[in-house]
N, C-alpha and C positions, 0 to 999 in steps of 0.2 A: 673478258677479252684477253686474258692473257696467252700469248705466245715465246716460248715455250709454255707451257700449262705447269704452276708451281706444284711441289712433291706435296704440301698442306697446304689448304687456305680455308678459312672460315671465314663467313662473312653475314652482315645484318642487314635488314634492307632497307633502312633510312640512309640516305646520301648523302653525303659532308661535301665541301667547297674543300678542297685540298690547298688551293692556292693561299688561304686564310690559317692554315695552320702551321704551324712551327715543326720544323723538323729536327728533331734529338739524335745523335750519332751517338750509341751506348760503348762503354768498354769492348773490345776485341774478343768473343768467347771462342777459343779454339774447341770447342766441343761440336761447334757447327761445322768444323773444314775449312778448311783456306780459302772454299770456293763457295762457302754457304753462309746464307744468312736467317736474320729474324726482323719480320717489317710488321708494326700494327700501326693502325691507323682507328685513331679515337677522337674524341670531341675535344682534347686537350691536347690535342698533336700528333705527329708523327713520329715512332722509335723505329731508328733500324740499327741494329747489331749485327754485328758479321764476324766471320771465323778468321780475317785478316783484308788485306786489299783488294783481292780479286773479290772476295764475298760481300762487301761493301760495296764495290763498283756492279755488281749485278744487283743488289740491293736497288741501289740507283737506277738501274734500267727497266727494275720492274714499276718503280714510284712512277718513272716518266710514262712508261705503256698504260698506266692506271688515267694519265690525264687531269682535268681537272677538278673532276667529281668523282667520288667512289663513296661506297659504304663504308661502315666501321670494319674493322678486316683485319685478320692476323693471317700473315705468311712465313710458313718454316719451311727452306728451299737450300736443296746441294744437288751438285749434278750426280750421275749414279757414273758417269765416265770423265775420267781424267784429258781424254785427247777426242775433240770434239769440232772436226775438222772439214775442211774446204779447198779442195785441188785446183787453183785457176791456170790451165795451159796456156800459158805466153808464146811459146813456141812457134806452134801452128800457125796463130794470128796474134800480132803485138797488142796488148792491151794498155791504153795510155796510163802514166801514173796517175793522174787526178782517176779515171777510174779505179785504180788498185787501191787509191786508199777511201774511195767511196765505197769500194763492194768491202774493206775493214770497217766500216763503222756498220753495216749491215750485217756483217760477223757478231761484233758485239752487240747490237741489240738482240738478238739471235741468242746470245750466252755463248754463242760459238768461239774457239779459244785456239785455234790452229790455223794458218792460211798457208797451204803448201803450194807453192809458186814452181810450176814444171818449166824451168828455164831456157833449157837446152831441148833439142830433138835434129831429125833431119831434116829438118825443113826451115829451121832457124835455131841460133844463139844469140840468145838478151842480154846477155849481163858482159860488162865491161869487163876484161881482162887488160891490167897495166903489163902484164908479163907477153903477154900473146894478144896485139891487138888487131890483129887479122881475124882473132873469135867473131869480131862486129863486122870489122873493115869490110870481111865478105860473107858472114853468116848473119849478118840483121840488116843486109842491102834493102830485102823485101821486108817492111813494117818499120823497122826501127829496135832499139835497145834502151836498156837502163842506165846511165852510168852510175859508178860506186856512189854517188851524191844522193841518186836518186834512189838506190838502195838503202843508205843509210837514213833518209827519211821516211820510207817505207817502213822499215824496224821498228825507228822510234815511233810512228804514228800507230803503228801495231801495237807495240809496247804498254804506251799510253792507255790505252782499251784492252790491257792484258789479252792478246794474240800474238802468239807466236809464230814468226816467219819460219818455214822450214825451207830451203832451197833443193832444188832438185837438180843434177847434172846428169845426164845419161849416159851410160855407159856400160858393157864394151859397144852396146849397140845403138838405134836411134842415134848415131853417130853421125850422120853425113856431110852438116852444115861444117863442124869442126874439121871433119877430110878434105871437104872441099877449100878451106881458109888452109889447111896443113897437111899436102898430100902425102908427106911421109909418116902420119899417123896411120894410113890406111893398109891395107894386103897389097895394092899395087901402086906403091912410091910414085912410079914413074906415070900413073894417069891422071889426068884432072879432071876433076869433079864439078857440077853445080851442085849449090845448093839445092835438094832436092825438092820439086815442084809440082809432088802429088802426095797423095794420102797413103795409108798404109804404112808397110814395114819393106825399108829398104835394104836389101842384101850388104850393103859396105860395112863392115864393122871396123873396130881399131883393130891394129894388130897387136901380137902378144911381148913386142920386143921390150925391153927393162926401160927403153928412151922413152917409149909412148906411157908404161908406166908412172915413170918420172912426170912427162906433161901432164897427166891427169892431176898428180899428188903435187904439183903446182899449182895448178886451178882449184884444187880445193884448197889449198894455204889460201889464198885469194878468200875463197867462199869463206873459210873458216872468219876470215880477221872483219869481215863484213858483218855475217848473221851470227849472234853471241847465243842464240838458243843451243840448246844439247844434239838434238841434231842434225845429222845431214844426209838428203837419200841419193843414192849415187842410180837408180834405176834398175840395170841388171836385167829387165825382162825383154821379150823377143829378139832373141841373139839369132839370128839366123845361120847355121853351120857352114855353108856353103864354102865362104871365101877361107875360113880357116881351114878345112877339110882338103880343097883345090890346092892351096897356097903351099909350096916345098918349104918355104921358113918358116910357116905358121906348124907345119906337121914336124919339123925338126927342133923348133920351142918345146911343144907339147911332149917328144920323146924325151928331151933334155931333163922338163921337171916332172917327169914321169906322170901325166895326164893324160888316160884312155882314151880321151874326145873332145868334143866339143864342150858337151855338157859339163866336165869337170875344167875346160877351160873358163868357163863362163865363171864359175864357182872360184876357181881362182884368181881371177882376175876382181872381181869383187872382194875377194879374201884380204887379198892388197891393198885395197881402198880402206877397207875396216881396219887392217890395223894402224893405217898412215894417220885417219881419224881419229883413232883411239889417242895414238900418242901427244895428239891435240885436244884430246880433251872432250871430244865428240863421241857420241854413237853413232852408228852406219843405220840407215834406213832401205829399204829394198821390196821391190815386188816381190810377190811369192810366185815365183816360176816354176819350179820344178821340185818343190816340197825343199828346198835345200838352201840354207844362208848361213854367213860365218859366224862363229862365235858370238853373243853378245848383241845381234843385229836383232833390229824392231823388223817383221816382215808385214808387210800390206798384203792382204788376203783377197784377191779382187777376183778369183774364177767363180766361186759359188759361196753360197753362206755356210758351207758346213768346213771348208778349208780351213779357216781360220781358228773357229773353236777347239778344230783337231788338235792344228799346232799348238794352241793353247796347251790344252792336256797333256800335250807331249812335253810341254817342259820350255815354251819358246812365249816371247811378245810380241803382241801382235796389233796391227789397227785391222778393222774389218770394212771392205772396201767392195763388197760383191758388186758385179757389175747390175745383176738385175734389180737390184734394189740404189744403187748408187751412184750410178753413171745416169748425168744429166743431159748427156749429147743425144740420147735416144728420145726418141719424139716422147712426148707427154701423154699422146691420145694417139688410136688408130689412124694414121693418116686416110687409110680408105673410108674409114666412118665419119673421119674429121677432116674434109680436104681443107685445105688453103693453110694450113701448118706450112712455118720456114722448113727448109730443106734440112736433116737430120740424120745421123746414123739410123740405119735399119734398125729397127724394132722397137717396143715401146716401154719404158717405166713409168707408169702412171702415179699420178698422187698416191693414190690408195697402196701402189707397189712400195712406195718409199715410206707409209707409215707405218704398214705392216711388218714391217722390218724389226726383227727384236732378238738385238744384241746380247748375247748371255752375260751375265755379272759374274764371270768366274775369274781366277787367276790366270793372269797371263794376258787379258784383252783390257788393252789401254785403252780402247774406243771405236770411234767410228768415223769415218769420213766421205763425203760425196765429191765427185768430180764432175769437172766442167771443162773437158776435153773439146779444142776449139776448132778441128777439122771445118764443122759447119758452122762455127761463131765466128763471121770476120769481125764484129764493132760489138763492143760494149753494150748496146742495145739488145742485140743478140742474144749475149751473155745472160742479161736479166730475164728474157723473154722464156728462156729455157731455166734458168735458176728459178724462177719465183712463179708459185709458190711453192714448188716441190722443197726449195731450200728451207723452208716454214716446218713444215713437215719432218724433214730430216732434224731438224733443230728441236722438236719436240723427242724426237728418237732418242738424240744423241743425249739430252739430257735425262732421260730416261723416266718422261711420264707419258708417253705414247700409250693408247689401248682404248681411246674412246675415240674413234675415227667419225661418228657423229658431232659430238659434242666438239672438236678440232673446227669441222667444218663450221659450225655454228660460229665459233669464232673468228674464223677465216674472214669474212669480207672487211670485219672492222680494221683488222689488223693490215691487209692489203691498201685498206685506205691510208691507213697510217705510212703506210711506207711509199704510197705514191705522191705524200706531203713531202715527205723526205727526197723526193727525185727518182726514185727506184721506178723501173719501167716492168712491171711484171707481165707474165701473161695470165691469161684468163684462167678462172676454175675449173679444171675439167678432173673429174672423179675417174 
């Protein structure tokens, strides 16, 4: 009944009372890999050997899933991918710190190791900035925000469970909340905007002035101080060109920089952030918008299942996030065939769609990630309903052991009972 399914498991029929058996930790075996482990359950006790601390932790998660009784067995296990992520959008609807911590526990149970926090967007700015306090004074009036102490607690809690928190600060688009706080950042500094109260893509984007570049770099400096992981996400997607094309100041700036248009301006903007982050020892991550990215950037390929592998074959590093398999804001089942589901984005990503996602294990593919965009998820309960059980299927995909969907469905009810006992309010099983 293990999820994700181990790479190798052999078991006998006779059950043992695990509570009566001693647990012995063997010396680390580097051949297992840093996240790999070997677990043996026998009459004389339980032996756990790992390739490193993370592998030992995952071995204990497997042991916990076995419960109080299990047959004699041997498990040898390691993940296929190093990036096994979940993105939580806390900008559209703010999620309390306590829920983020509970979600981290769920990630750890499923051996997922990246929590990507989408902290800013047109509809909200959720990260305290000491240097620019109006970002939350204005940008978080609806919902709330995380103090820097909250973030330190979240990051430490995640690290203890071998989860890396990747922050995302959207730019140069998806920026209306920041522009509402500091109008000088926009292309019409004399215009006063509100934080956007609709969904979709706002036309309001950061201007191209050097002062705005410095503002973004100042914010990233605070981000780097709060998040010790190697990656910082800067968005980079869905940047409407209308304001830059209509603004004399933006057109003049593009001419000064030798940029032929808005697409090149977007790439220049993200490139400046990448250079700044590299100087701080961090790698930039961005959504793969138009097939371009700064040198050394990690692309998140979301548009289709082929774009990411194609980019990897061309020499880029990518995290696969194709929306038809990993966007959990879509309905889990056809709403016309199964009415009564909570409102969701138009379209369906079923449990089977998730499970049949097959990321290739080729050079450049760092891993995969599922997305919880929260336009239609106003509460933690909504998030859990939309996340589970699809996240369970994704965990098996990202671990590299998906392939037997019927077997997965047979294991799933007992696993959902396990989640329920932990307080997770999952949705029903819909194939």
